[in-house]
C-alpha positions in Angstrom: 3.9 -15.2 11.3 1.2 -17.9 11.2 0.7 -19.7 7.9 -2.8 -21.0 7.3 -1.8 -22.5 4.0 1.6 -24.2 3.7 4.4 -23.0 1.4 4.4 -26.3 -0.4 1.2 -25.2 -2.3 2.9 -22.0 -3.5 3.8 -21.6 -7.2 4.5 -18.6 -9.5 0.9 -18.6 -10.7 -0.6 -18.8 -7.2 -1.7 -15.8 -5.2 -0.7 -15.1 -1.6 -2.7 -13.2 1.0 -0.9 -11.5 3.8 -3.4 -10.5 6.5 -2.5 -7.6 8.8 -4.2 -6.4 12.0 -4.0 -2.7 10.9 -3.1 -0.2 8.2 -0.1 0.8 10.2 1.2 -2.7 10.4 0.9 -3.0 6.6 3.0 0.2 6.2 5.7 -1.1 8.6 5.9 -4.5 6.9 6.0 -3.0 3.4 9.0 -0.8 4.4 10.9 -3.9 5.4 9.9 -5.8 2.2 10.4 -3.2 -0.5 11.2 -5.8 -3.2 7.7 -7.0 -3.3 5.0 -5.2 -5.2 1.7 -6.1 -3.4 -1.8 -4.9 -3.9 -3.0 -3.3 -0.7 -6.6 -3.3 0.5 -8.0 -2.0 3.7 -11.4 -0.9 5.0 -10.5 2.5 3.7 -9.9 1.4 0.1 -12.4 3.0 -2.3 -14.7 0.9 -4.5 -12.6 1.8 -7.5 -9.3 0.7 -5.7 -11.0 -2.6 -4.7 -12.3 -3.3 -8.2 -8.9 -2.7 -9.8 -7.2 -4.9 -7.2 -9.6 -7.8 -7.6 -9.4 -7.5 -11.4 -5.6 -7.6 -11.2 -5.8 -10.7 -9.1 -8.4 -12.4 -11.3 -6.2 -11.7 -14.4 -3.1 -13.0 -12.6 -1.4 -9.6 -13.0 -0.6 -9.6 -9.3 0.4 -12.4 -6.9 0.5 -10.6 -3.5 -2.3 -9.1 -1.6 -1.7 -7.3 1.7 -5.0 -6.7 3.4 -6.7 -6.0 6.7 -9.1 -8.5 8.1 -12.3 -6.9 6.7 -11.2 -7.9 3.2 -11.2 -11.6 3.7 -14.9 -11.7 3.1 -14.4 -10.3 -0.4 -13.4 -12.2 -3.6 -11.1 -15.1 -2.6 -9.5 -15.4 -6.0 -6.9 -18.1 -6.2 -5.1 -17.9 -2.9 -2.7 -20.7 -2.3 -1.3 -19.3 1.0 -2.5 -17.1 3.7 0.0 -15.6 6.1 -1.3 -13.9 9.2 1.0 -11.1 10.4 1.0 -10.7 14.2 -1.5 -13.4 14.8 -1.9 -12.6 18.5 -3.0 -9.1 17.9 -6.2 -8.2 19.7 -7.3 -6.4 16.5 -8.2 -9.7 14.9 -11.1 -10.0 17.4 -14.2 -7.9 16.5 -16.3 -6.5 19.3 -19.2 -5.3 17.1 -22.0 -7.6 15.9 -21.4 -10.0 14.3 -18.5 -10.8 16.7 -15.8 -13.1 15.4 -12.1 -13.9 15.6 -10.5 -13.6 12.2 -8.1 -16.6 12.8 -11.0 -18.9 13.5 -12.8 -17.6 10.4 -9.8 -18.2 8.2 -9.4 -21.7 9.4 -13.0 -22.5 8.7 -12.8 -20.9 5.2 -9.8 -23.1 4.5 -11.9 -26.2 5.2 -15.0 -24.9 3.3 -13.1 -23.7 0.2 -10.3 -26.3 0.3 -7.5 -23.8 0.1 
């Protein structure tokens, strides 16, 4: 796993984003980490699911968000750490316009938003 934001910034009030290359990888990771209770957002999440998840994050009701890369452009909330699962996956590179590599985008967001 590649950590974009170090563990030293983590606290009980902070929120943590785990970024996954696919829905399948979220399912596999979640099976191995059953003690956590994350919010899960993917490109297939409905508008209602997304609104509930972002409200829960804004109200500090949830601290963990498991998401696929399309969700990083949404509400950033109060993320203190971002962990990229399987950072070498080719699924982090988009081939449709606009073309981008999600790892590069996250590093730039870290600079811009000082997270």
